[in-house]
Backbone of each chain as ProteinMPNN parsed JSONL, in Angstrom:
{"seq_chain_A": "MKTCYFTENNIKYIDHKDVDLLKKFLNPHARIISRKRSGITAKHQRNLATAIKRARFMGLLPFVSR", "coords_chain_A": {"N_chain_A": [[90.87, 141.554, 120.256], [89.973, 138.936, 118.252], [91.471, 137.161, 115.576], [91.117, 135.422, 112.462], [93.147, 132.687, 111.96], [93.575, 131.325, 109.547], [92.532, 132.967, 107.554], [94.151, 135.166, 107.85], [96.674, 134.146, 107.175], [96.2, 133.429, 104.628], [95.339, 130.806, 103.92], [93.903, 128.411, 101.994], [93.188, 125.763, 101.65], [92.896, 123.322, 104.048], [95.118, 121.025, 105.142], [95.07, 117.57, 105.99], [97.403, 116.358, 106.675], [99.043, 118.108, 107.835], [100.199, 118.17, 110.643], [101.372, 119.684, 112.703], [100.224, 122.173, 112.42], [97.495, 121.594, 112.819], [97.527, 120.763, 115.435], [97.622, 123.049, 116.903], [95.051, 123.746, 117.276], [93.923, 122.091, 119.104], [92.933, 121.114, 122.371], [94.493, 120.29, 125.61], [93.3, 117.808, 126.078], [92.997, 116.801, 123.628], [90.763, 117.602, 122.287], [88.785, 119.389, 119.883], [89.247, 122.858, 119.623], [86.771, 125.226, 120.387], [84.846, 127.389, 118.237], [84.376, 129.773, 119.421], [86.556, 130.145, 121.06], [88.726, 129.735, 119.37], [88.485, 131.606, 117.39], [88.2, 131.441, 114.647], [86.927, 131.787, 111.295], [83.625, 130.706, 110.307], [83.561, 129.022, 108.054], [86.228, 128.19, 107.776], [86.521, 126.919, 110.213], [84.862, 124.71, 109.916], [86.157, 123.33, 107.835], [88.555, 122.875, 109.107], [87.768, 121.175, 111.193], [87.049, 118.908, 109.732], [89.549, 118.266, 108.647], [91.012, 117.674, 110.959], [89.625, 115.445, 111.873], [90.117, 113.638, 109.83], [92.867, 113.386, 110.113], [92.917, 112.17, 112.583], [91.801, 109.697, 112.001], [93.807, 108.605, 110.445], [95.713, 108.164, 112.308], [97.427, 110.194, 112.97], [96.779, 112.156, 114.72], [95.555, 112.112, 118.114], [92.453, 110.619, 119.3], [91.55, 110.821, 121.897], [93.237, 112.084, 124.763], [95.281, 111.945, 127.625]], "CA_chain_A": [[90.209, 141.228, 118.984], [90.464, 137.67, 117.71], [91.485, 137.122, 114.122], [91.166, 134.056, 111.945], [94.498, 132.274, 111.57], [93.632, 130.878, 108.152], [92.312, 134.124, 106.697], [95.348, 136.005, 107.965], [97.793, 133.541, 106.458], [95.728, 133.12, 103.283], [95.324, 129.36, 103.714], [92.6, 128.098, 101.404], [92.879, 124.35, 101.851], [93.529, 122.832, 105.272], [95.566, 119.667, 104.85], [95.028, 116.716, 107.191], [98.749, 115.863, 106.985], [99.785, 119.187, 108.484], [99.895, 117.873, 112.039], [101.794, 120.779, 113.582], [99.224, 123.234, 112.315], [96.238, 121.143, 113.418], [97.714, 120.641, 116.885], [97.375, 124.357, 117.527], [93.628, 123.9, 117.534], [93.478, 121.038, 120.019], [93.244, 121.407, 123.766], [95.308, 119.19, 126.141], [92.596, 116.527, 125.991], [92.928, 116.519, 122.191], [89.464, 117.98, 121.718], [88.897, 120.538, 118.984], [88.92, 124.119, 120.294], [85.532, 125.76, 119.831], [84.959, 128.605, 117.437], [84.37, 130.913, 120.338], [87.908, 130.337, 121.584], [89.741, 129.743, 118.314], [88.328, 132.842, 116.636], [88.269, 131.176, 113.212], [85.663, 131.972, 110.586], [82.804, 129.492, 110.307], [83.961, 128.171, 106.938], [87.506, 127.565, 108.091], [86.341, 126.003, 111.345], [84.294, 123.468, 109.378], [87.215, 122.623, 107.114], [89.535, 122.466, 110.106], [87.226, 120.016, 111.892], [87.181, 117.776, 108.812], [90.971, 117.92, 108.537], [91.423, 117.042, 112.222], [89.014, 114.122, 111.939], [90.86, 112.789, 108.891], [94.17, 113.12, 110.725], [92.681, 111.205, 113.658], [91.592, 108.382, 111.389], [95.08, 108.098, 109.964], [96.625, 107.957, 113.431], [98.374, 111.3, 113.114], [96.354, 112.87, 115.92], [94.774, 111.225, 118.974], [91.038, 110.904, 119.541], [91.535, 111.273, 123.288], [94.566, 112.076, 125.35], [95.293, 112.102, 129.087]], "C_chain_A": [[90.814, 139.941, 118.423], [90.436, 137.725, 116.189], [91.623, 135.685, 113.669], [92.564, 133.743, 111.429], [94.582, 131.99, 110.08], [93.408, 132.03, 107.182], [93.56, 135.004, 106.683], [96.497, 135.463, 107.126], [97.423, 133.096, 105.052], [95.815, 131.623, 102.976], [93.939, 128.973, 103.219], [92.204, 126.658, 101.685], [93.624, 123.849, 103.082], [93.835, 121.351, 105.097], [95.57, 118.816, 106.114], [96.407, 116.182, 107.56], [99.57, 116.887, 107.759], [99.555, 119.137, 109.999], [100.239, 119.045, 112.967], [100.778, 121.914, 113.594], [97.945, 122.832, 113.056], [96.332, 121.083, 114.943], [97.459, 121.956, 117.613], [95.921, 124.506, 117.938], [93.055, 122.746, 118.347], [93.813, 121.464, 121.443], [94.022, 120.219, 124.351], [94.625, 117.819, 126.131], [92.421, 116.079, 124.54], [91.533, 116.76, 121.62], [89.656, 119.237, 120.866], [88.457, 121.803, 119.738], [87.721, 124.764, 119.597], [85.787, 127.056, 119.079], [85.072, 129.828, 118.305], [85.793, 131.21, 120.816], [88.945, 130.448, 120.473], [89.665, 131.01, 117.473], [88.397, 132.677, 115.132], [86.915, 131.453, 112.57], [84.941, 130.632, 110.488], [83.265, 128.513, 109.238], [85.26, 127.443, 107.268], [87.383, 126.593, 109.26], [85.777, 124.668, 110.869], [85.376, 122.649, 108.682], [88.28, 122.09, 108.063], [89.059, 121.196, 110.818], [87.352, 118.768, 111.023], [88.624, 117.302, 108.756], [91.436, 117.197, 109.793], [90.87, 115.623, 112.295], [89.705, 113.154, 110.982], [92.206, 112.407, 109.488], [94.026, 112.1, 111.844], [92.534, 109.801, 113.097], [92.91, 107.768, 110.951], [96.117, 107.942, 111.076], [97.641, 109.049, 113.607], [98.058, 112.129, 114.358], [95.539, 111.911, 116.787], [93.298, 111.592, 119.006], [90.88, 111.452, 120.958], [92.973, 111.241, 123.797], [94.43, 112.473, 126.818], [94.171, 111.385, 129.783]], "O_chain_A": [[92.013, 139.87, 118.156], [89.505, 138.263, 115.59], [92.166, 134.838, 114.38], [93.094, 134.447, 110.569], [95.552, 132.372, 109.424], [94.017, 132.072, 106.113], [93.966, 135.515, 105.64], [97.203, 136.215, 106.455], [98.224, 132.465, 104.362], [96.296, 131.222, 101.916], [92.937, 129.17, 103.906], [91.034, 126.361, 101.928], [94.85, 123.942, 103.148], [92.934, 120.531, 104.926], [96.009, 119.263, 107.173], [96.577, 115.613, 108.638], [100.646, 116.581, 108.272], [98.818, 119.949, 110.558], [99.492, 119.355, 113.895], [100.51, 122.526, 114.628], [97.383, 123.619, 113.818], [95.351, 121.32, 115.648], [97.122, 121.967, 118.797], [95.593, 125.288, 118.83], [91.86, 122.461, 118.288], [94.842, 122.092, 121.691], [94.202, 119.222, 123.652], [95.297, 116.789, 126.17], [91.76, 115.076, 124.275], [91.169, 116.188, 120.593], [90.564, 120.034, 121.1], [87.422, 121.809, 120.405], [87.67, 124.835, 118.369], [86.806, 127.721, 119.266], [85.767, 130.79, 117.977], [86.185, 132.368, 120.959], [89.932, 131.17, 120.612], [90.669, 131.442, 116.906], [88.626, 133.647, 114.41], [85.879, 131.363, 113.229], [85.556, 129.569, 110.575], [83.35, 127.31, 109.488], [85.377, 126.234, 107.065], [88.061, 125.567, 109.294], [86.172, 123.613, 111.366], [85.502, 121.444, 108.902], [88.833, 121.009, 107.861], [89.833, 120.261, 111.023], [87.716, 117.698, 111.512], [88.9, 116.103, 108.81], [92.173, 116.215, 109.707], [91.566, 114.705, 112.728], [89.857, 111.973, 111.297], [92.639, 111.259, 109.388], [94.905, 111.26, 112.039], [93.073, 108.839, 113.644], [93.111, 106.559, 111.069], [97.275, 107.621, 110.805], [98.627, 108.865, 114.321], [98.947, 112.725, 114.967], [94.9, 110.998, 116.265], [92.934, 112.743, 118.767], [90.162, 112.426, 121.182], [93.805, 110.471, 123.318], [93.551, 113.253, 127.182], [94.07, 111.439, 131.009]]}, "seq_chain_B": "MEKENIKEKGDTAAVYEVSYLLLPSLAIEQVPAKASSLKEMLTSAGGLVISDENPVLIDLAYPMTKVVSTIRHKVTTGYFGWVKFEMSREINTEGIVAVKKALDADDSILRYLIVNTVRENTLLTGKMKLQKEDRRREDEEGSTDAPKEASPEELDKSIEDLVIA", "coords_chain_B": {"N_chain_B": [[86.204, 107.06, 99.744], [85.625, 109.604, 101.616], [83.881, 112.169, 100.068], [83.983, 115.224, 98.466], [82.632, 117.997, 96.774], [84.603, 119.712, 94.919], [84.416, 121.041, 92.517], [85.614, 122.61, 89.647], [84.904, 125.014, 87.161], [85.203, 124.052, 83.81], [87.257, 122.4, 84.33], [88.673, 119.385, 83.596], [89.62, 117.259, 84.94], [89.631, 115.431, 87.986], [91.093, 115.939, 91.157], [92.692, 113.855, 93.378], [93.697, 112.491, 96.54], [95.567, 109.974, 97.987], [96.183, 108.865, 101.133], [98.157, 106.713, 103.073], [98.751, 104.043, 105.409], [101.326, 101.868, 106.067], [101.975, 98.53, 107.182], [104.121, 98.085, 110.023], [105.606, 95.802, 110.051], [106.729, 95.405, 107.658], [109.826, 95.315, 106.014], [112.337, 97.869, 106.067], [113.631, 98.196, 103.658], [111.857, 97.302, 101.826], [109.926, 99.188, 101.65], [110.133, 101.561, 99.859], [109.788, 100.237, 97.402], [107.247, 99.232, 97.657], [105.811, 101.594, 97.75], [106.247, 102.551, 95.165], [105.0, 100.579, 93.713], [102.395, 101.007, 94.434], [101.963, 103.445, 93.208], [102.183, 102.704, 90.577], [99.939, 101.117, 90.408], [97.958, 103.053, 90.661], [98.365, 104.493, 88.32], [97.748, 102.56, 86.449], [95.079, 102.345, 86.904], [94.143, 104.519, 85.664], [94.952, 106.929, 86.592], [96.917, 109.965, 87.075], [99.908, 110.699, 88.376], [100.531, 113.415, 90.491], [101.938, 114.547, 92.702], [103.933, 113.152, 95.335], [104.842, 111.414, 98.343], [107.376, 109.583, 99.874], [106.874, 106.791, 102.078], [107.224, 107.271, 105.601], [108.369, 106.145, 108.773], [106.185, 106.417, 111.411], [105.1, 107.227, 114.752], [102.081, 106.016, 115.853], [99.112, 107.738, 116.901], [97.405, 106.306, 118.41], [96.846, 102.831, 119.243], [96.339, 100.545, 116.531], [94.453, 97.99, 114.823], [94.9, 95.329, 112.529], [93.447, 92.92, 110.566], [94.723, 90.111, 109.177], [94.11, 87.458, 107.294], [92.667, 86.012, 109.436], [94.399, 86.556, 111.539], [95.052, 88.797, 114.092], [96.704, 91.81, 113.956], [98.213, 93.933, 116.125], [99.237, 97.177, 116.169], [101.537, 99.891, 116.826], [103.053, 101.59, 115.435], [103.694, 102.854, 112.119], [104.216, 103.043, 108.543], [103.849, 106.047, 107.051], [102.555, 107.445, 104.15], [101.845, 109.342, 101.138], [100.016, 109.952, 98.08], [99.331, 112.151, 95.485], [97.012, 112.492, 92.946], [95.627, 112.858, 89.616], [92.519, 112.364, 87.881], [90.675, 111.774, 85.004], [87.459, 113.22, 84.586], [85.65, 111.669, 83.251], [86.203, 109.007, 83.725], [86.41, 108.834, 86.435], [84.728, 107.774, 88.478], [84.571, 104.951, 88.138], [87.256, 104.53, 88.12], [88.155, 105.302, 90.691], [86.82, 103.452, 92.222], [88.121, 101.165, 91.404], [90.673, 101.705, 92.389], [90.163, 101.748, 95.12], [89.39, 99.114, 95.539], [91.74, 97.746, 94.967], [93.367, 98.74, 96.991], [92.041, 97.822, 99.233], [92.436, 95.115, 98.945], [95.051, 94.806, 99.46], [97.333, 93.452, 101.656], [99.356, 94.567, 103.14], [98.716, 97.097, 103.724], [97.734, 99.126, 106.271], [95.834, 101.129, 106.849], [93.925, 103.353, 104.761], [93.158, 106.448, 103.088], [91.09, 108.147, 100.953], [90.853, 111.244, 99.528], [89.233, 114.134, 98.175], [90.936, 116.759, 96.658], [93.015, 119.696, 96.153], [94.999, 120.895, 93.384], [97.274, 122.364, 93.982], [100.171, 122.647, 96.13], [99.544, 121.74, 99.416], [100.703, 121.488, 101.822], [102.0, 123.308, 104.413], [104.488, 123.36, 105.567], [106.069, 122.306, 103.671], [107.483, 119.305, 103.105], [106.408, 116.357, 104.857], [107.906, 115.52, 107.897], [110.012, 113.27, 109.713], [109.442, 112.97, 113.175], [111.657, 113.14, 114.783], [113.626, 114.289, 113.152], [112.465, 116.732, 112.792], [112.649, 117.854, 115.322], [115.387, 118.038, 115.569], [115.972, 119.878, 113.599], [114.708, 122.116, 114.595], [116.295, 122.618, 116.788], [118.665, 123.331, 115.548], [117.883, 125.646, 114.232], [117.363, 127.201, 116.405], [119.929, 127.627, 117.388], [121.103, 129.14, 115.363], [119.578, 131.362, 115.386], [120.304, 132.671, 117.642], [121.467, 135.666, 119.104], [124.27, 137.348, 117.695], [127.42, 137.691, 119.241], [128.784, 140.787, 120.007], [131.802, 142.079, 118.692], [134.762, 142.976, 120.582], [135.851, 145.41, 119.642], [133.728, 146.651, 118.328], [132.052, 147.024, 120.461], [133.523, 148.829, 122.034], [133.47, 151.009, 120.334], [130.735, 151.631, 120.255], [130.386, 152.338, 122.892], [132.031, 154.547, 123.072], [130.656, 156.264, 121.341], [128.395, 156.669, 122.866], [129.452, 157.959, 125.077], [130.355, 160.338, 123.938], [127.945, 161.418, 123.077]], "CA_chain_B": [[85.737, 107.225, 101.121], [84.918, 110.853, 101.763], [83.888, 112.888, 98.8], [83.469, 116.579, 98.47], [82.609, 118.502, 95.408], [85.384, 120.927, 94.705], [84.491, 121.111, 91.058], [85.867, 123.915, 89.053], [84.366, 125.057, 85.798], [86.183, 123.854, 82.75], [88.292, 121.467, 84.753], [88.241, 118.077, 83.124], [90.167, 116.206, 85.779], [89.452, 115.568, 89.429], [92.344, 115.699, 91.86], [92.489, 113.072, 94.587], [94.906, 112.169, 97.277], [95.485, 108.769, 98.803], [97.199, 108.724, 102.173], [98.076, 105.325, 103.523], [99.648, 103.565, 106.465], [101.777, 100.508, 105.814], [102.293, 97.8, 108.413], [105.542, 98.237, 110.39], [106.314, 94.526, 109.876], [107.435, 95.518, 106.386], [111.222, 95.738, 106.181], [112.511, 99.252, 105.572], [114.081, 98.166, 102.257], [110.716, 96.99, 100.972], [108.958, 100.281, 101.657], [110.093, 102.331, 98.61], [109.254, 99.39, 96.343], [105.803, 99.182, 97.888], [105.276, 102.905, 97.369], [106.223, 102.692, 93.706], [103.994, 99.665, 93.17], [101.109, 101.686, 94.629], [101.853, 104.476, 92.174], [101.906, 101.983, 89.326], [98.541, 100.702, 90.475], [97.143, 104.247, 90.387], [98.495, 104.813, 86.898], [97.026, 101.553, 85.652], [93.645, 102.598, 87.07], [93.789, 105.7, 84.878], [95.355, 108.153, 87.291], [98.165, 110.605, 86.678], [100.47, 111.136, 89.657], [100.955, 114.82, 90.518], [103.037, 114.617, 93.656], [103.839, 112.06, 96.295], [105.907, 111.405, 99.336], [107.674, 108.218, 100.282], [106.441, 106.529, 103.446], [108.16, 107.384, 106.72], [107.872, 105.466, 109.964], [105.702, 107.359, 112.431], [104.408, 106.669, 115.91], [100.65, 106.286, 115.743], [98.554, 108.415, 118.065], [96.702, 105.281, 119.192], [97.075, 101.534, 118.597], [95.363, 100.103, 115.526], [94.534, 96.561, 114.524], [94.65, 94.932, 111.135], [93.24, 91.48, 110.504], [95.208, 89.493, 107.951], [93.763, 86.03, 107.305], [92.264, 85.619, 110.804], [95.358, 86.938, 112.583], [94.948, 90.226, 114.422], [97.982, 92.481, 114.21], [98.048, 95.196, 116.848], [100.454, 97.949, 115.891], [101.599, 101.255, 117.36], [103.801, 102.407, 114.476], [103.341, 102.553, 110.741], [104.84, 103.893, 107.525], [102.828, 106.927, 106.491], [102.908, 108.087, 102.889], [100.683, 109.807, 100.375], [100.166, 110.214, 96.638], [98.292, 113.012, 94.924], [96.895, 112.149, 91.522], [94.409, 113.35, 88.966], [91.82, 111.374, 87.096], [89.73, 112.512, 84.177], [86.12, 113.104, 85.167], [84.876, 110.637, 82.546], [86.422, 107.657, 84.268], [86.846, 108.851, 87.834], [83.943, 106.933, 89.381], [85.055, 103.567, 88.048], [88.68, 104.556, 88.462], [88.334, 105.339, 92.141], [86.357, 102.159, 92.735], [89.207, 100.216, 91.145], [91.755, 102.027, 93.322], [89.707, 101.316, 96.441], [89.408, 97.659, 95.565], [93.138, 97.323, 95.022], [93.904, 99.074, 98.304], [91.401, 96.909, 100.186], [92.976, 93.768, 98.78], [96.468, 94.789, 99.84], [97.463, 93.044, 103.056], [100.374, 95.329, 103.873], [98.191, 98.434, 104.027], [96.999, 99.145, 107.532], [94.688, 101.993, 106.601], [94.117, 104.342, 103.709], [92.124, 107.474, 103.041], [91.049, 108.825, 99.658], [90.128, 112.508, 99.649], [89.229, 115.087, 97.086], [91.807, 117.847, 97.099], [93.355, 120.686, 95.126], [96.254, 120.568, 92.715], [98.395, 123.079, 94.579], [100.749, 122.06, 97.326], [98.759, 122.2, 100.555], [101.47, 121.383, 103.062], [102.642, 124.603, 104.666], [105.888, 123.187, 105.946], [106.72, 121.535, 102.634], [107.324, 117.863, 103.255], [106.245, 115.826, 106.214], [109.198, 115.045, 108.369], [110.014, 112.428, 110.908], [109.401, 113.869, 114.323], [113.017, 113.338, 115.288], [114.262, 115.271, 112.252], [111.836, 118.007, 113.072], [113.197, 118.389, 116.56], [116.777, 118.394, 115.333], [115.989, 121.107, 112.814], [114.345, 123.212, 115.492], [117.477, 122.915, 117.6], [119.614, 124.067, 114.7], [117.357, 126.994, 114.027], [117.533, 127.912, 117.672], [121.313, 128.048, 117.561], [121.449, 130.189, 114.41], [118.835, 132.571, 115.708], [120.877, 133.339, 118.811], [122.14, 136.906, 118.684], [125.734, 137.274, 117.614], [128.077, 138.521, 120.246], [129.504, 141.879, 119.369], [133.242, 142.013, 118.909], [135.186, 144.01, 121.544], [136.036, 146.706, 118.975], [132.406, 147.249, 118.107], [131.557, 147.44, 121.774], [134.25, 150.044, 122.393], [132.986, 152.083, 119.486], [129.401, 152.044, 120.684], [130.527, 153.012, 124.187], [132.575, 155.887, 122.78], [129.563, 157.064, 120.805], [127.518, 157.008, 123.982], [130.141, 158.945, 125.92], [130.349, 161.605, 123.196], [126.589, 161.937, 123.114]], "C_chain_B": [[84.943, 108.523, 101.242], [84.998, 111.619, 100.461], [83.293, 114.261, 98.983], [83.449, 117.029, 97.025], [83.362, 119.805, 95.328], [85.535, 121.08, 93.201], [84.756, 122.528, 90.596], [85.402, 123.871, 87.613], [85.479, 124.858, 84.79], [87.294, 122.895, 83.122], [87.836, 120.055, 84.38], [88.759, 116.943, 83.987], [89.91, 116.495, 87.25], [90.765, 115.214, 90.104], [92.033, 114.979, 93.177], [93.819, 112.898, 95.296], [94.647, 110.904, 98.087], [96.573, 108.869, 99.86], [97.04, 107.324, 102.757], [99.073, 105.057, 104.64], [100.02, 102.14, 106.117], [102.13, 99.85, 107.136], [103.781, 97.931, 108.738], [106.329, 96.93, 110.248], [107.071, 94.481, 108.546], [108.873, 95.979, 106.648], [111.421, 97.084, 105.507], [112.958, 99.289, 104.11], [112.902, 97.946, 101.313], [109.791, 98.192, 100.767], [108.952, 101.105, 100.363], [109.51, 101.535, 97.437], [107.737, 99.333, 96.424], [105.152, 100.489, 97.419], [105.204, 103.028, 95.852], [105.215, 101.736, 93.081], [102.591, 100.26, 93.341], [100.885, 102.727, 93.538], [101.539, 103.841, 90.822], [100.451, 101.578, 89.256], [97.625, 101.872, 90.129], [97.18, 104.592, 88.905], [97.702, 103.825, 86.053], [95.518, 101.729, 85.786], [93.203, 103.859, 86.337], [94.17, 107.011, 85.533], [96.663, 108.695, 86.766], [98.754, 111.225, 87.942], [100.963, 112.576, 89.563], [102.139, 114.976, 91.462], [102.854, 113.487, 94.656], [104.944, 112.211, 97.321], [106.11, 109.974, 99.799], [107.303, 108.003, 101.743], [107.571, 106.702, 104.465], [107.525, 106.715, 107.938], [107.445, 106.505, 110.993], [105.125, 106.578, 113.609], [102.941, 107.03, 115.776], [100.149, 106.923, 117.036], [97.803, 107.444, 118.967], [96.924, 103.938, 118.496], [95.959, 101.153, 117.625], [95.496, 98.603, 115.333], [94.246, 96.339, 113.05], [94.533, 93.415, 111.114], [93.717, 90.975, 109.149], [95.003, 87.991, 108.086], [93.643, 85.498, 108.735], [93.291, 85.932, 111.894], [95.251, 88.442, 112.824], [96.32, 90.789, 114.706], [97.678, 93.79, 114.932], [99.341, 95.981, 116.698], [100.368, 99.349, 116.499], [102.441, 102.172, 116.475], [103.349, 102.036, 113.063], [104.089, 103.467, 109.794], [103.75, 104.735, 106.887], [103.325, 107.598, 105.212], [101.656, 108.552, 102.17], [101.037, 110.03, 98.911], [99.008, 111.1, 96.2], [98.212, 112.711, 93.437], [95.626, 112.749, 90.94], [93.828, 112.257, 88.099], [90.784, 112.124, 86.276], [88.314, 112.228, 84.656], [85.278, 112.019, 84.486], [85.023, 109.274, 83.207], [86.544, 107.651, 85.782], [86.017, 107.973, 88.76], [84.455, 105.501, 89.361], [86.514, 103.485, 88.474], [88.898, 104.487, 89.952], [87.876, 104.022, 92.77], [87.456, 101.111, 92.561], [90.354, 100.429, 92.123], [91.411, 101.504, 94.715], [89.809, 99.81, 96.592], [90.831, 97.151, 95.737], [93.728, 97.583, 96.397], [93.327, 98.147, 99.378], [92.045, 95.533, 100.156], [94.409, 93.656, 99.267], [96.621, 94.514, 101.338], [98.459, 93.883, 103.84], [99.914, 96.745, 104.186], [97.317, 98.356, 105.273], [95.716, 99.947, 107.375], [94.973, 102.896, 105.415], [92.954, 105.304, 103.713], [92.208, 108.153, 101.686], [90.256, 110.117, 99.839], [90.249, 113.313, 98.367], [90.061, 116.278, 97.519], [92.065, 118.829, 95.964], [94.749, 120.387, 94.594], [97.465, 121.194, 93.407], [98.921, 122.33, 95.799], [100.027, 122.624, 98.545], [99.514, 122.101, 101.874], [102.249, 122.674, 103.279], [104.129, 124.442, 104.882], [106.656, 122.446, 104.875], [106.453, 120.061, 102.858], [107.067, 117.492, 104.709], [107.571, 115.268, 106.651], [108.989, 114.048, 109.489], [110.077, 113.368, 112.105], [110.795, 114.163, 114.858], [113.732, 114.412, 114.464], [113.769, 116.663, 112.57], [112.491, 118.663, 114.283], [114.632, 118.87, 116.343], [116.856, 119.732, 114.609], [115.676, 122.308, 113.702], [115.542, 123.629, 116.343], [118.471, 123.756, 116.804], [119.186, 125.504, 114.503], [117.578, 127.834, 115.272], [118.947, 128.437, 117.812], [121.673, 129.187, 116.602], [120.749, 131.498, 114.74], [119.445, 133.354, 116.877], [121.644, 134.576, 118.369], [123.648, 136.76, 118.714], [126.348, 138.168, 118.69], [128.899, 139.593, 119.539], [130.985, 141.745, 119.687], [133.654, 143.134, 119.859], [135.329, 145.384, 120.903], [134.713, 147.431, 118.783], [131.847, 147.797, 119.41], [132.194, 148.769, 122.186], [133.702, 151.251, 121.638], [131.642, 152.606, 119.976], [129.474, 152.774, 122.02], [131.042, 154.438, 123.984], [131.49, 156.824, 122.277], [128.668, 157.557, 121.929], [128.136, 158.125, 124.815], [130.089, 160.317, 125.259], [128.98, 162.245, 123.268], [126.268, 162.438, 124.524]], "O_chain_B": [[83.736, 108.544, 101.001], [86.055, 111.703, 99.834], [82.231, 114.426, 99.583], [84.164, 116.498, 96.176], [82.826, 120.871, 95.632], [86.642, 121.23, 92.683], [84.188, 123.495, 91.101], [85.489, 122.845, 86.938], [86.561, 125.433, 84.913], [88.176, 122.612, 82.31], [86.769, 119.597, 84.789], [88.379, 115.789, 83.79], [89.963, 117.64, 87.698], [91.466, 114.299, 89.674], [91.219, 115.441, 93.978], [94.894, 113.122, 94.739], [93.636, 110.787, 98.779], [97.756, 108.949, 99.528], [95.926, 106.823, 102.913], [100.084, 105.744, 104.788], [99.15, 101.297, 105.897], [102.531, 100.517, 108.09], [104.615, 97.893, 107.833], [107.558, 96.932, 110.314], [107.938, 93.632, 108.338], [109.103, 96.917, 107.412], [110.769, 97.403, 104.513], [112.711, 100.266, 103.403], [112.94, 98.35, 100.151], [108.983, 98.217, 99.839], [107.88, 101.338, 99.805], [108.822, 102.095, 96.583], [107.038, 99.378, 95.412], [104.097, 100.488, 96.785], [104.225, 103.542, 95.311], [104.636, 102.04, 92.038], [101.712, 100.049, 92.505], [99.781, 102.877, 93.014], [100.747, 104.361, 90.037], [99.807, 101.673, 88.211], [96.645, 101.713, 89.401], [96.16, 104.94, 88.31], [97.065, 104.202, 85.069], [94.76, 101.32, 84.906], [92.029, 104.228, 86.38], [93.759, 108.081, 85.083], [97.423, 107.992, 86.101], [98.182, 112.154, 88.512], [101.726, 112.916, 88.658], [103.199, 115.469, 91.079], [101.762, 112.939, 94.805], [105.852, 113.029, 97.177], [105.154, 109.25, 100.078], [107.405, 108.922, 102.555], [108.717, 106.326, 104.217], [106.305, 106.722, 108.105], [108.233, 107.36, 111.396], [104.719, 105.424, 113.473], [102.592, 108.198, 115.607], [100.686, 106.681, 118.117], [97.59, 107.722, 120.147], [97.164, 103.903, 117.289], [94.783, 101.412, 117.88], [96.533, 98.018, 115.644], [93.465, 97.056, 112.423], [95.424, 92.711, 111.59], [93.185, 91.358, 108.107], [95.653, 87.338, 108.903], [94.42, 84.648, 109.17], [93.068, 85.602, 113.058], [95.346, 89.247, 111.898], [97.025, 90.307, 115.593], [96.97, 94.649, 114.407], [100.415, 95.499, 117.06], [99.286, 99.912, 116.664], [102.536, 103.374, 116.723], [102.694, 101.013, 112.86], [104.546, 104.54, 110.187], [102.835, 104.204, 106.257], [104.379, 108.234, 105.197], [100.541, 108.196, 102.551], [102.193, 110.263, 98.556], [97.848, 110.825, 96.51], [99.232, 112.679, 92.75], [94.688, 113.098, 91.658], [94.528, 111.353, 87.643], [90.095, 113.006, 86.789], [88.012, 111.115, 85.084], [84.317, 111.514, 85.066], [84.078, 108.485, 83.242], [86.758, 106.594, 86.375], [86.551, 107.465, 89.746], [84.736, 104.908, 90.403], [86.949, 102.516, 89.096], [89.724, 103.71, 90.432], [88.475, 103.542, 93.733], [87.693, 100.285, 93.442], [90.939, 99.47, 92.627], [92.242, 100.903, 95.395], [90.25, 99.296, 97.62], [91.098, 96.254, 96.536], [94.49, 96.769, 96.919], [94.025, 97.742, 100.307], [92.187, 94.87, 101.184], [94.925, 92.556, 99.465], [96.102, 95.254, 102.174], [98.416, 93.91, 105.069], [100.631, 97.507, 104.835], [96.319, 97.637, 105.324], [94.636, 99.479, 107.736], [96.13, 103.171, 105.1], [91.894, 105.016, 104.269], [93.258, 108.672, 101.305], [89.101, 110.077, 100.263], [91.205, 113.195, 97.601], [89.907, 116.76, 98.641], [91.396, 118.784, 94.932], [95.562, 119.73, 95.244], [98.552, 120.616, 93.413], [98.232, 121.511, 96.407], [99.909, 123.84, 98.694], [99.038, 122.564, 102.911], [103.051, 123.079, 102.438], [104.931, 125.268, 104.446], [107.776, 121.997, 105.119], [105.304, 119.622, 102.802], [107.448, 118.2, 105.642], [108.277, 114.622, 105.876], [107.934, 113.996, 110.121], [110.695, 114.432, 112.043], [111.084, 115.266, 115.321], [114.357, 115.32, 115.011], [114.531, 117.63, 112.612], [112.835, 119.845, 114.272], [115.047, 119.919, 116.834], [117.67, 120.596, 114.937], [116.288, 123.369, 113.58], [115.775, 124.813, 116.586], [119.032, 124.736, 117.294], [119.982, 126.44, 114.59], [117.93, 129.011, 115.201], [119.158, 129.551, 118.291], [122.438, 130.085, 116.954], [121.237, 132.585, 114.428], [119.147, 134.531, 117.077], [122.38, 134.542, 117.383], [124.223, 136.146, 119.612], [125.847, 139.251, 118.991], [129.621, 139.31, 118.583], [131.372, 141.355, 120.789], [132.963, 144.15, 119.937], [134.987, 146.399, 121.51], [134.586, 148.63, 119.032], [131.257, 148.875, 119.456], [131.514, 149.698, 122.62], [133.5, 152.332, 122.191], [131.42, 153.81, 120.1], [128.718, 153.716, 122.259], [130.577, 155.39, 124.611], [131.387, 157.98, 122.689], [128.239, 158.71, 121.941], [127.473, 159.086, 125.204], [129.82, 161.326, 125.911], [128.853, 163.449, 123.49], [125.163, 162.919, 124.772]]}, "name": "protein", "num_of_chains": 2, "seq": "MKTCYFTENNIKYIDHKDVDLLKKFLNPHARIISRKRSGITAKHQRNLATAIKRARFMGLLPFVSRMEKENIKEKGDTAAVYEVSYLLLPSLAIEQVPAKASSLKEMLTSAGGLVISDENPVLIDLAYPMTKVVSTIRHKVTTGYFGWVKFEMSREINTEGIVAVKKALDADDSILRYLIVNTVRENTLLTGKMKLQKEDRRREDEEGSTDAPKEASPEELDKSIEDLVIA"}
């Protein structure tokens, strides 16, 4: 049974500066892990995607890797 | 830049956050001064600083370029910092435009991002750390977490208990 990381930890706002957290949801190619695999709720997955994209723009996370 | 509507009823101020990357050509002594001048700029535009973090030198995930008067600077590191501030809803449109203009005009800023956010602290780990510091801290934690070795007396006692049982 997959559970949503953000709901479990009661995280309401996903910060784009929290690189360690965001990295958990990237695969080795630095692509965002799909909802099917991450098990996050739809709302949190949307916010997560936005946060990752902001982090990419600021050079905190890569767009592509390997 | 990106705007979301996280409006709350009865809230008269909007909370924004500016994260920015400064060029690594800036000397390390100049960085805190630059950060405070940015904060002053925000205050003069009508903002009220809630929280901030001084820029730290980070390795960028990919190389970026910044054109300063026809010269292309290609960089792989930068000073990353952020400021969270609030602005009253009456002036926030013009206020943010003024902030954007000032940031655009600044030659030492490699990139910046203005986002709508919440007043509460959103960083789970507290402050952003340099990656090196992070690693060092993890090492320390690892050493303290290691199980303590039982003293010989304690061991003897536990063995005796076992024998009796």
